[in-house]
Structure formats: C-alpha cells, structure tokens
C-alpha positions, 0 to 999 in steps of 0.5 A: 530081366536080362540074359547073361553068360559067364565065361569062366577062365582056367575050370577043370572039371576033374577039380570037385570045387570047379564042377557044374553043380558047384558052379550053379550053387554059387550062381544061385546063391548070388540070387541069379534065375534060370541059372544053367551050365554048358559043357564042362568048361566054365559056361554059366547062363543065367538071368537077373535084373542087373545092367552093369557087366563090370560089377557082375563079373566082379561080384561073380568072381568074388563069390567064386573066390570066396566060396570055391577057391577059384581065382580065376577070371570071369567075363560076362557077356550079354544075351544080345551081344552074344546072339549079334556075334552068332547072327553075324557069322564072321567065320562065313564059308568056314567050318568048325571041324577036326582039322580047323577050330574057330575060336573066340577069344573074349576080352574082359575090357574094351579093345586090346591096345595090341593088334595081333599079327595076321599069324602068330604061328603056322597053326594060327590064322587071325581073322580079326577083332570083333569090336562089339564082341570085344573078341579076337576071332582065330582059326586054329589048325589042330590037324597035326600033333603040334601045339599052337603057341597062340594061347600062350602069346595072348597070355603074355601079351594081354594077361589073364583077363581073357578067355577062349571059347570056340565059335560053336560053343558060343552058338550053344551058349546063344542057344541055351539063352534063347530058351 
C-alpha cells in the first residue's frame, strides 16, 4: 500500500464544503485507506494501491469539484519524496519562527521553466529549487505588517498548478504518514 499526501490549493475552512470532515469523506469515497487531514488548510494523507501520481491528482480533483464544488488545484506527493525532503533538511541552520517562515512551494509538474530571482522582494529569500521535491524553497520575513509579493509573483509566473506549505507543515505531514 502506497502512502500519499494531497496538497489542496485554496482551501478555506470557513467554507462548509472545505472543512476537514467533508474532505475526508471525498477521499474515503474514492476508496482510499487511512484517510486523515492535517490542520485546516487542505492537507489530506491517505493510502492506496495506485502508483500514478498525476492520475491520482486528476481523480481527486474531479471528485472534489463534483462533490464539493472545489475547483482548486490538487498536488499529490508520495511519502518517500516528502520523507527525503525532510531528511535532507534543505533549510539547515535556519529556523521557522515568528520572524521567518520556511516555505516550500510545490509544483504540479516537473521543473518550472523560469528560475526565480534570488529575491522577488525584500521580504523573500529564495533558497533554491529542489529537483526531487519539485519545489521552490524560500524564507519569508513576516516580522513586519508588510506582505510579501512572492506569492503573487508565483501565481503570475507559474499559474495555479502550485501550492505552498511551511516546512513545519511538511514535517507534520511526514510524521502523520509515518503512523
């Protein structure tokens, strides 16, 4: 049985159709085992026999749209890929804390064609692109009330087939999949 995490884009827990119990219900209805949600931001872990991640993404997204009216993106990553990312600790020496968020922006497809500049704005430092995780790694300074332009830049540059999580959330997803 393979272990996966579905990273859903645009989930707002204030929307009744986007609450964890409804999300779990869609995944259970698809026949997946050991379905669990993590936090309230569109992180669903599950087990299944399937091995084709793009096909899983399409199947899950179609069901979310049909059953809950959720049109957003679905990105699936296997446990091994996420475990390797966490074990590599690409943010070595950096700390996720109130003043700096360590973030991972996952891409649905392979390597993006555009490489981000070292800094899109003064609040964002790009660590780099992690090939095996298919993700940009960044440190976001959130110590001021000013908002970074990085997320808007990502959307403008790459479209909607991306989603961002803190590295802390990725670590929690891996821990949940460990059980």
